[in-house]
DODRENTI-531377 format. One record per residue (C-alpha): x, y, z. Coordinates in pm, whole numbers, plus 50000, padded with zeros to 5 digits. Example, Ala and Ser with C-alpha at 12.3 -4.5 7.8 and 13.67 -1.06 7.14 Angstrom:
2
512304955050780/513674989450714/
// end
This chain:
306
454546609742951/456326603542623/457806568942598/461406564942496/462626541142228/464376512042389/465996493442103/466526489641729/465726455241585/466656441141247/463876420441093/464696391340864/462796364840671/461786333540858/462946302940661/459866282640753/457386309840650/458696323440320/455276323140158/454036347240426/456936371640395/454826397140206/451276384340221/449706416540093/450246453440034/447916477340214/446716511640104/447026534040409/446626569940523/449956569940711/452646547540559/455126533340812/458046540540581/456986577340577/456966579740196/453786588540006/453046572539671/452466592139354/449356585339150/448796592138783/445866614038678/445176640938425/444766666938701/448396662638800/450676657538503/453916672438634/457136652938674/456446643039037/453066627938966/453946614938620/452296619638283/449766591938246/446066593438158/443766590738455/441976561238298/445046539838362/444576544838738/448106536438840/450366546239126/454056541739205/455336538439557/458236524739759/457166493039942/460316489040155/463316511640209/466516494340327/467856504740668/464906528240721/464026527941091/460306521741136/458646530541466/456856503441661/455146500841999/455056469642219/451966470442446/453236440542645/456246459942773/454806495042721/457916504442526/458806520142193/461306505141953/462376506441588/462706479441323/464566479940993/465296457540694/468686452640530/469156455640153/469346417940122/466126412640317/464316438840105/465476421439787/464416387039914/461016400340022/460346415539678/461216382339511/459116361239747/456166385039703/456036375939334/457176339839374/454176331539594/451716349939369/450806376739625/450836405239371/447016404939352/446506407039731/445766440939886/444046455240192/442636488440309/444246502340627/445566467340712/442006456140781/439666448540492/440776428640192/440026448039872/439726436339516/440736454639204/444216464039332/447006446839141/450796450539136/451806451838772/455466460838815/458116455139084/461786465139090/464756472639313/466536506039270/470066500939143/471866533839086/471156570239007/469696562338665/466816543038818/463396551738678/462076559739024/463756593638971/461196600538698/458446598038957/460126622539191/461636597839436/465166602139570/465576571139786/468616549139853/469766520539634/468096488139732/464666504139776/461816481839657/459366499939428/456016487939299/453606501039037/449996492539111/446886494138898/443786505439090/440536493038936/438606496139262/436536528239232/436306534439606/440056530739657/440836552439355/438616580439482/440266578939825/443646581439651/442586611139440/441076628739745/444376624939929/442886602940201/445176573740114/448776584940095/451006554540073/451656517440097/452406495140389/453476458940367/451776430340544/453866399740616/455726377840858/459266386140962/461336375641259/463826392541488/467306385041351/468576374941696/465686350341733/466466335241396/470126331041488/469026313041801/466986288541591/469556284941315/470506249941204/474176244541126/475696221440867/478056193340965/480976212940823/480066243541032/479766221741340/483176205841272/484746240341228/483146252141551/484456221641739/487906226941591/487866262941706/486656253142052/489436227242081/492076252741986/490656276642244/490586248342496/494306241642435/495086277842508/492906276742820/494586244642938/497996260442884/496896290143090/495626266543360/499016249043365/500736282743406/498346292043686/498876258443856/502676261743828/502576297043966/500306285444248/502736257544339/505616282344347/503626305544571/502786276244800/506466267444833/507376303544908/504576305745164/505596273245331/509226284445339/508216317445495/506096299245754/508986275745831/511326305045889/508736321446108/508076289246300/511756281846345/512436317346456/509466317746691/510406283846837/513986294646894/512776326847051/510396308047280/513166284447382/515506313347453/512806330747655/512346299147860/516056296747924/516386333348018/513296331048239/514686301148425/517996319348476/516196350548592/514016330848834/517126316048994/518676350549034/515356363749164/515226336849431/518806344049539/518156381449553/514926376349746/516766355550005/519516381650037/516936409550079/515156390150352/518496383950532/519456420750495/516146431450652/516666407550944/520166421151012/518896456850990/516196449951245/518776432751470/520746465151497/517566485951546/517176499551185/513776499751013/514226484350663/511586507950524/513826537150612/516536525150373/515856543350034/518036521649813/516446490049948/512906501349855/514106511649508/515806478349458/512666459249561/510586479549316/512966472149028/512996435449118/509196434249121/509036450748777/511576426148638/509546397048777/506446410848600/508266413048265/509606378148311/506106364448364/504836382348052/507666367847845/506866333347980/503236337847878/504206348347523/506576318947496/503716296047598/501456310647327/504186305347064/504606269247167/500846263347145/500586278746797/503636262646643/
// end
């Protein structure tokens, strides 16, 4: 299954390892920057491969191309990713390469150190009139070019045979995000950062005051609403109690009158159950008593809650 690229990482120079930034330049069969060098020989004296005698054994090649995405694979996470160098990083790398006297260091396929390979010229492309055009290169401004003299017979033969096609740098760079995490700040930068944080804090405190004020207003409104509800519920419960008491009195009076009416009916030989209106009246009274009890129960719940 083909792995997918997961991220693009900018590489920068580690401040504590400047001397290792470009430790060597390697002659390789497959350059990471995907640009082949041109070598000078009498068999190929056209514009692309330059017009120099073979005895000079020289080649010109880009060493680093700014913002060129270079494929990498991380075996630890089994993922693909790309790295790139900014124009500024490419420029710094080219300067440090010469500053730390690494122009005479070269390797073969990033493995064996080889002698007789020397960088004799190094420059950064600056504009369309750059001499790299003479060698057939059409690369962006900021590209780092080197001219190398190859006195090593084995390496020169591999170059002529087309086995070695380009250059690849060897050095120590660091993920830009990692460097930012390790960055040391000056006192002035720290003071500015604190000043900014304090100004942000003032804004945040002001917002907190607004939130607190709004919260207090909402609390007052909620408490007022609860008070209205409590007062209303209490009044309702009290009224229910009063109405229930009044109803119970009337119920007792009516119950007594019904009992007396039944007794008188029996005295004259009439069965009370045969009187339609009496049965209807008793049914209505029973229903009213049921509603009264339910209201009393609700009033009791209200009193317990409030």
